[in-house]
KOLPALO-334433 format. One record per residue: residue in three letters; x, y, z of N, C-alpha, C in turn. Coordinates in steps of 0.02 Angstrom, whole numbers. Atoms other than C-alpha are relative to their C-alpha. Example, Ala and Ser with C-alpha at 12.3 -4.5 7.8 and 13.67 -1.06 7.14 Angstrom:
% residues 2
{ALA {45 -59 0} {615 -225 390} {45 60 0}}
{SER {-42 -59 -3} {684 -53 357} {-39 55 37}}
% end
This chain:
% residues 83
{UNK {-42 44 51} {-772 588 547} {-30 -55 -28}}
{UNK {37 59 37} {-852 460 421} {46 -66 11}}
{UNK {-41 62 -5} {-807 279 439} {56 -3 -55}}
{UNK {-49 20 54} {-710 274 271} {69 38 23}}
{UNK {-62 -41 -26} {-596 409 350} {26 -25 48}}
{UNK {-27 22 -60} {-574 327 506} {37 -62 -7}}
{UNK {-40 56 22} {-530 164 422} {82 37 -33}}
{UNK {-75 -20 34} {-400 255 315} {49 18 38}}
{UNK {-47 -37 -65} {-329 338 466} {37 -59 26}}
{UNK {-21 61 -32} {-315 169 549} {62 -28 -52}}
{UNK {-55 19 40} {-227 97 398} {67 34 5}}
{UNK {-61 -32 -4} {-100 230 392} {44 -6 62}}
{UNK {-32 6 -56} {-60 211 570} {32 -83 -1}}
{UNK {-25 71 -19} {-42 10 563} {70 8 -50}}
{UNK {-64 -4 51} {106 40 421} {10 -54 -52}}
{UNK {15 49 64} {46 -74 285} {-4 -63 15}}
{UNK {20 66 -23} {41 -239 383} {6 -55 -59}}
{UNK {-24 45 48} {19 -369 256} {29 11 -76}}
{UNK {-36 -18 62} {66 -283 109} {79 24 -3}}
{UNK {-85 -17 -18} {236 -208 192} {33 -55 10}}
{UNK {-26 70 -14} {275 -389 234} {7 -50 -55}}
{UNK {3 40 57} {231 -466 72} {55 23 -38}}
{UNK {-52 -36 51} {330 -324 -17} {69 -20 36}}
{UNK {-58 17 -15} {473 -370 98} {25 -67 -21}}
{UNK {-6 78 33} {474 -548 61} {17 -7 -76}}
{UNK {-27 -1 65} {461 -529 -114} {61 44 -34}}
{UNK {-48 -36 -5} {591 -409 -110} {70 -42 5}}
{UNK {-60 37 -24} {712 -511 -39} {9 -76 -35}}
{UNK {-3 59 61} {668 -669 -149} {28 12 -51}}
{UNK {-32 -14 79} {700 -583 -303} {70 16 13}}
{UNK {-67 -9 -3} {864 -517 -240} {36 -58 -3}}
{UNK {-14 62 -15} {904 -690 -181} {13 -33 -63}}
{UNK {4 44 77} {869 -774 -355} {40 44 -43}}
{UNK {-53 -44 36} {961 -634 -439} {73 -7 -3}}
{UNK {-75 15 -5} {1120 -660 -351} {9 -63 -36}}
{UNK {-25 74 -1} {1108 -849 -399} {1 7 -74}}
{UNK {3 11 81} {1072 -816 -588} {75 30 -40}}
{UNK {-41 -19 38} {1185 -783 -737} {10 79 -1}}
{UNK {0 -69 11} {1129 -597 -750} {38 40 61}}
{UNK {-44 -49 -55} {1219 -549 -574} {65 -16 -28}}
{UNK {-71 0 21} {1381 -617 -653} {9 60 -68}}
{UNK {-5 -51 45} {1346 -497 -799} {3 59 10}}
{UNK {-19 -47 -49} {1321 -366 -682} {60 29 10}}
{UNK {-67 7 -16} {1464 -384 -599} {61 27 -50}}
{UNK {-52 -14 71} {1578 -386 -759} {-23 82 -14}}
{UNK {14 -69 45} {1488 -224 -829} {12 63 46}}
{UNK {9 -63 -49} {1474 -120 -667} {51 -11 74}}
{UNK {-53 10 -38} {1590 -199 -552} {-43 -12 65}}
{UNK {35 30 -54} {1540 -280 -380} {-48 63 57}}
{UNK {33 -64 -34} {1500 -110 -287} {-58 14 -21}}
{UNK {59 -43 47} {1385 -34 -418} {-53 -68 2}}
{UNK {54 47 14} {1302 -199 -446} {-48 -16 78}}
{UNK {45 9 -37} {1248 -217 -266} {-40 66 21}}
{UNK {44 -42 -8} {1186 -51 -257} {-63 5 -48}}
{UNK {48 12 28} {1090 -80 -403} {-60 -51 15}}
{UNK {60 54 -29} {1011 -240 -322} {-25 21 52}}
{UNK {44 -33 -56} {964 -143 -161} {-60 53 -30}}
{UNK {43 -43 18} {866 -31 -273} {-65 -35 -46}}
{UNK {59 35 10} {764 -171 -340} {-50 -19 49}}
{UNK {51 21 -51} {605 -197 -233} {-49 -13 -39}}
{UNK {82 8 7} {432 -255 -233} {-33 41 27}}
{UNK {60 -34 -36} {286 -160 -207} {-70 -30 -17}}
{UNK {79 21 4} {114 -223 -165} {-39 49 20}}
{UNK {47 -65 -23} {-32 -110 -172} {-60 -36 15}}
{UNK {70 32 -24} {-192 -147 -94} {-54 26 -35}}
{UNK {75 -8 30} {-370 -147 -179} {6 6 -79}}
{UNK {8 13 70} {-302 -205 -355} {-62 -39 -17}}
{UNK {70 50 27} {-446 -285 -464} {20 -71 12}}
{UNK {-17 84 2} {-473 -465 -452} {17 -24 -68}}
{UNK {-30 41 62} {-377 -574 -565} {-46 -50 -29}}
{UNK {26 39 36} {-439 -703 -683} {-44 -39 44}}
{UNK {35 22 -45} {-491 -808 -544} {-48 20 48}}
{UNK {38 -27 -50} {-580 -695 -442} {27 27 67}}
{UNK {-41 0 -55} {-448 -683 -314} {22 68 9}}
{UNK {-1 -73 -18} {-409 -501 -228} {52 1 37}}
{UNK {-63 -10 -52} {-237 -450 -142} {-34 -16 89}}
{UNK {13 -13 -73} {-344 -434 21} {-33 -77 22}}
{UNK {14 73 -15} {-396 -624 12} {47 -41 22}}
{UNK {-79 27 -6} {-213 -669 26} {11 -6 77}}
{UNK {-4 -9 -49} {-228 -623 202} {3 -60 41}}
{UNK {5 61 -41} {-282 -787 279} {66 -67 -23}}
{UNK {-45 52 38} {-150 -879 170} {72 6 47}}
{UNK {-81 5 -39} {5 -816 281} {-4 -21 50}}
% end
């Protein structure tokens, strides 16, 4: 087994690590802020409380590793030291 395949296998076993944690935090923040917004009141008025809650749970953030660097040259992997 080559080095790349070993590393890929190891990442799968770890379950996402930083990206999974970051996705969970971004999702929680987004959902919390949406509940505070005027849009939430509109959703409840249009769909009802139960359906609005279901729609809110469907709104999730997904952070994917290996994205291209942004304009500042930072990569998502560079964020590991920030948390």
